[in-house]
N, C-alpha and C positions, 0 to 999 in steps of 0.2 A: 169839463169845460175845455174848449179849444185853447191849447197853449199852456195849460196849468202845469202839467208835469215837466215840459221843457224849461219853463221859467224856474220852477222849484229846483230842478236838477242843476241848472246853471248857477243858481245862488249857492247851492251846497258845494259845487266844484270850486267856486271862487273862494268861499270862506274856508274850505278845507286847507288851503295853502296859507291862510292868514293866521300866523302864530298868536297874535294878540287876541284875536277872536276865540281861538281854541283855548287859550289860557283863561279867558273870561268864562267860557262854558265849562271847562273841566277842572282847572286848578283853583280859581278864585273861590268858588262855593265851598270846596273842601277845606281850603285854607282858612276861610272866615269861621267855619264851624270848629276847626281845630283850635283857633285862637280863643274862641268862646269857651271851649272845654277847659283850656288852660287858665282862663281868668276866673271863671265861675266854678267853685267846687261842686255846686249842685245846679247845673244848667237846665235841668228838667223844667222848672216852672216857667222859664223864659223861652224855652225851645219853640213853642208854636208861634210866638211873636217874631222871633228871629227868622224862622223858616219862611213865614209869610213875607216879611220885609225883604229878605234876600232874594227870593224868587221874583218878586215884583220889580225890585230895583235893578237887578242884573238883566232881567229880560228887557226892561225898558232901554238900558244902555246898549245892549246887544242889537236891538232892533233899530233904535233911533240912529245910532252911528252907522250901522251897516246899510240902512236904507239911504241915509244921507250920502254915503259914498257912491251908491248907485246913481244918485242925482248928479253929484258934482263931477263924476267921471263921464257923464253923458249916456250911461247905460240905459237909464230909465227912458230917456227920449228916444233912443234907438228901438227899444222894445215897444214903445207906444205907437210908432209908425209901422211896425211889423204887422203881418196879418194874424194878429192874436186878439181874441175877444177881450174887452176890458174886464169882464167878470173873471175870465180865465187868468188874466194877468194878476188880478188882486188875489185870487185863490192861490196862485203860484207863489207869490211872495209870502202869504200866510203859511202855506205848507212848508216852504223852504225854511223860514225862520222858526216855524213851529217844530220842525225836526230838531233844530238846535235847542229850542226851549225844552223839548222832551228829554234830550240828553242831559241838559243842565238839571232838570228835575230829578232824574235818576241819580245823578252825582250827589245832589242834596240829600236824597233819600239814604244813599249809602253812607254819606258822611254823618248824617244824623244818628244812624244806628251805631257806627263805629266810634265816633267822638263824643256824642251826647248821650249815648245809651238810651235812645228814645224808644219807648214802646208805643204801639198804636192801638188805642182802645177799640177802634172800630175797623181795623184792618188796613194793610198797606195799600190795597187797591183804592179804597176811598180816599186815602191821603193823596195818592197820585192824581186822582180825579180833581181834588181841590187845588193841588199844585198847578195842574194844567189849565184849569179855568182861570186862575190868577195870572198865569203866564200869558194866556191868550188875551186877556184884558190889557196887560202891560204891552203886549205886542202891538195891538191896535193903536194904543195911545202913542207908542213910540213912532209908528209910521206917520200918524197925523202930525205930531209935533215936529218931526224931522222935515216936513214940507214947509215949515215956517223958519227953518234954520238955513243959514248959508255956509256954515262950517261946523266942525265938531264942537268947538267951544260954545257956540250958540245953542247947540243941542243939549249940552251939559247945563247951560244956564237955566233951562226949563226945570231942572231938578228942584231948586228951592221954591219954585212957584207951584209946581204940580205935584211932585212926589213928597217933599218934606211936610207940607200941611197934612197930607193923608197919614203919614207916619205918626205925627204928633197927636192928631185928633182921633186916629182910628182905633184907640184902645191900647196903645203901646205903653203909655205911662199911667193912664187913668181910664177906668171903664167909661164907655161912651155915655151910658145913662147917668153918670155923675158929672158930666160936663154942664156948664151953664147952657140954658136953652138956645141962646144965640150961637153957640158952638156945636151943640148936639145935632141940630138940624142939618147944618152943612156936613157934619161927620156922617150922617145917615145917607148922604148922596155920594159917598166916596167908596170905591171898590175895596180899598185896603181894609176898611172897617169890617166888611163881610168876609174878607179873606182871613183875617185874624180870628173872627168868630168861628168860622168853619174849621180852621186849624186847631183851635182849642178843643173843639168837639172831637175831631178824629184822633188827636194826640192824647188828650187827657180825659176825654169824655165829659167835658164841662158843657153845661147848657142842656136844653131839651131837644128832642127830635124835631119838634115844631120849629124851634129857633134855628136849628141846623138847616132844615128845609128852606126856610126863608133866606138864609145866608146863601145857600146854593142857587136858589132861583135868582137872587140878586146878582150873584157872580155870573151866572149864565146870561142874564140880561145885559150886564156891563160888557161881557165878552162879545156878545152878538152886536151890540150897539157900537162898540169901538171898531170892530171889523167892518161894519157897514159904513161908518163915517170914514174910515181909512180908505175904503173902496171908492166912495164918492170923491174924496180929496184927490186920489190918484187919477181918477177920470178927469177931474178939473185940470190937473197938471198937464194933461195931454191936450 
C-alpha cells in the first residue's frame, strides 16, 4: 500500500528515542515475570494467564499512548493531508506498532523460559502465534480508544472499563463455564477469554484441539475486526 513503509519507519524512528516506550517494551515484561517467579514458588500453573494478561495489557498501553501522542503532537493530521492512501496509513501504523509488539512478545517468551521455567506443550512457534494474535487485537483496541482520549490520563482511564472486565471474566480467577449465565455470555465476547484458553493449550496442553482451534479463530476474528475498526476510525479522524 502507498505510504505504508514510510509511516511504519517514521513511527519506529520516533519510538526508538523514547526511553519510556523502550522500557515498556523490553524491561517491564521481563521485570513482571521476574517478580512473579519470586512471589510464586511454583508459577507454572498461573503462567498462561499471566502471559496472556501481560501481553494484552502492555500492548494496549503501548499503542494507546503512542498513537495519542501522534494526535496531540499534530503528526497524524499532517500525515492525513499528505499524498498517502488511508489504507496505507492504517497499515503503516499497524506495522510500526506491530514490530514493537513482536519485540515485546519475544521478551516475554525469553522471560517465561528464564524466570518461570515454562515449557511449551505444543511448541514455541505456536506460542508466539497466539501471543501475536493477542497483541494485534490489543493494538487495534488501543488505536480505537486513543481516538476518544484527549490526553494520556484519559487513555489510561479506559483500562478499568475495557481491560479489567476482560481480565476478571476471562478465566483468570474462575473458568468461564462456571460463571453465572449473565456473566458467561459477555465473557464469550471478550478477546482475553480466548487468549487465555489458547495460552493454556500451548503452554500446558489443557483443552482439546477443537477448543484450541475455536480460540484461535476467535482471536483472529477479534484481531481483524479491531484493525478494521481502527482503520475506519482513523479515516474519520481525517
